[in-house]
C-alpha positions as CSV (number, residue, x, y, z in Angstrom):
1,M,-1.0,-8.8,15.7
2,I,-2.1,-7.8,19.3
3,E,-1.1,-4.3,19.2
4,S,-3.2,-2.6,16.6
5,D,-2.7,1.4,17.3
6,S,0.7,1.5,15.7
7,W,0.4,-0.1,12.2
8,G,-1.9,0.6,9.1
9,R,-1.7,-2.1,6.9
10,V,-3.4,-2.6,3.2
11,K,-4.3,-6.5,2.7
12,I,-5.7,-8.0,-0.6
13,R,-7.6,-11.1,-0.5
14,T,-6.9,-13.8,-3.3
15,S,-9.4,-15.3,-5.6
16,K,-7.7,-18.4,-5.8
17,D,-8.1,-19.5,-2.2
18,G,-9.8,-16.0,-0.5
19,E,-6.8,-16.0,1.3
20,Q,-5.8,-12.3,2.7
21,I,-2.4,-11.5,2.1
22,T,-0.6,-8.1,3.0
23,V,0.9,-5.8,0.5
24,I,2.3,-2.9,1.9
25,S,2.4,-1.7,5.8
26,A,2.4,1.8,7.1
27,E,4.4,2.1,10.3
28,H,5.4,4.8,12.8
29,I,9.0,6.1,12.4
30,S,9.6,5.2,15.8
31,E,9.0,1.2,14.9
32,L,12.4,1.6,12.7
33,K,14.7,-1.4,13.4
34,Q,17.8,1.2,12.0
35,P,19.5,4.1,13.5
36,K,17.2,7.1,14.1
37,E,20.1,9.3,12.2
38,I,17.8,8.5,9.0
39,S,16.5,11.1,7.1
40,L,12.9,10.8,6.0
41,G,13.9,12.9,2.8
42,S,11.8,15.1,1.0
43,N,9.0,12.2,0.5
44,R,8.4,12.3,4.5
45,Y,8.8,8.6,4.7
46,I,11.4,5.1,4.6
47,T,11.0,2.2,2.5
48,T,12.2,-1.3,3.7
49,F,11.5,-5.0,2.5
50,D,10.7,-7.7,4.1
51,T,10.4,-11.0,2.5
52,D,7.4,-10.3,1.3
53,I,5.9,-7.0,2.6
54,M,7.3,-3.3,2.0
55,Y,7.3,-1.6,4.8
56,L,7.0,2.8,4.6
57,Y,7.8,4.6,7.9
58,F,6.1,7.3,8.3
59,E,6.3,10.2,11.4
60,D,2.4,10.8,10.5
61,R,1.2,7.2,10.7
62,E,-2.5,8.5,9.4
63,M,-1.4,9.3,6.5
64,G,0.8,7.0,5.8
65,S,-1.8,4.7,6.1
66,K,-4.1,6.8,3.6
67,M,-1.2,6.8,1.3
68,N,-0.8,3.2,1.0
69,V,-4.9,2.8,0.6
70,D,-4.9,5.1,-2.2
71,Y,-1.6,3.4,-3.7
72,V,-3.2,-0.1,-3.7
73,T,-7.0,0.6,-4.3
74,D,-5.4,2.8,-7.7
75,L,-3.2,0.4,-8.4
76,F,-5.6,-2.8,-8.8
77,N,-8.6,-0.3,-9.5
78,L,-10.3,-1.5,-5.9
79,D,-12.5,-0.4,-3.9
80,I,-12.0,-0.6,0.6
81,Y,-14.1,-3.8,1.1
82,G,-13.2,-4.2,4.6
83,L,-12.0,-2.3,7.8
84,E,-10.4,-3.4,11.0
85,I,-9.3,-0.4,13.0
86,D,-9.3,0.5,17.1
87,R,-9.9,3.2,18.8
88,N,-7.3,5.6,17.0
89,A,-8.5,5.0,13.8
90,I,-11.8,5.8,14.3
91,W,-10.9,8.5,11.6
92,A,-10.6,6.1,8.7
93,L,-14.6,5.8,8.5
94,D,-15.0,9.2,7.5
95,W,-12.3,8.9,5.2
96,I,-13.5,6.3,3.5
97,N,-16.9,7.4,3.2
98,E,-15.5,10.5,1.4
99,R,-13.6,8.3,-0.6
100,Q,-15.7,5.9,-2.2
101,E,-19.7,5.6,-2.8
102,K,-19.7,1.9,-1.9
103,M,-20.4,0.6,1.7
104,L,-17.9,-1.0,4.0
105,A,-18.9,-5.2,3.6
106,R,-16.6,-5.7,6.5
107,F,-16.1,-4.1,9.4
108,D,-14.1,-4.8,12.8
109,F,-13.8,-2.8,16.1
110,L,-11.0,-4.2,17.9
111,S,-11.1,-3.5,21.7
112,F,-8.3,-4.2,24.1
113,C,-7.9,-3.9,27.8
114,D,-10.3,-0.9,29.0
115,H,-10.1,1.0,25.6
116,N,-13.8,-0.2,25.0
117,R,-15.5,3.0,25.7
118,D,-19.9,3.6,24.6
119,E,-18.8,6.8,22.8
120,E,-16.3,5.0,20.4
121,F,-19.2,2.5,19.8
122,D,-21.7,5.5,19.1
123,Y,-19.4,6.9,16.4
124,V,-18.8,3.7,14.9
125,L,-22.4,2.7,14.8
126,R,-24.0,6.2,13.7
């Protein structure tokens, strides 16, 4: 994946071989490949399925990402182990620190083009 500011995926590492499997993805409603006339309905998201992944399309990707992570961590009784974000998802650090006591074991800060600025690294490393 090259552009990461438009997706929020939840991956689970398997015990068999340690491979990561994407189980659910939150995407912005603008990425929906169907006609835009589809109503979000009362739940505020649209669900689609690929061959092995459930996609939920939200107007608010942050809310969608939080909802997906809450769903998977509650379903499997897991804490968040690792995080991979770009500069548009720094909010996730504070959110994870508020929702669980365990520290992240893995953290990757992705930078694209000239988005790699000092203030973002200062925030991540504080």
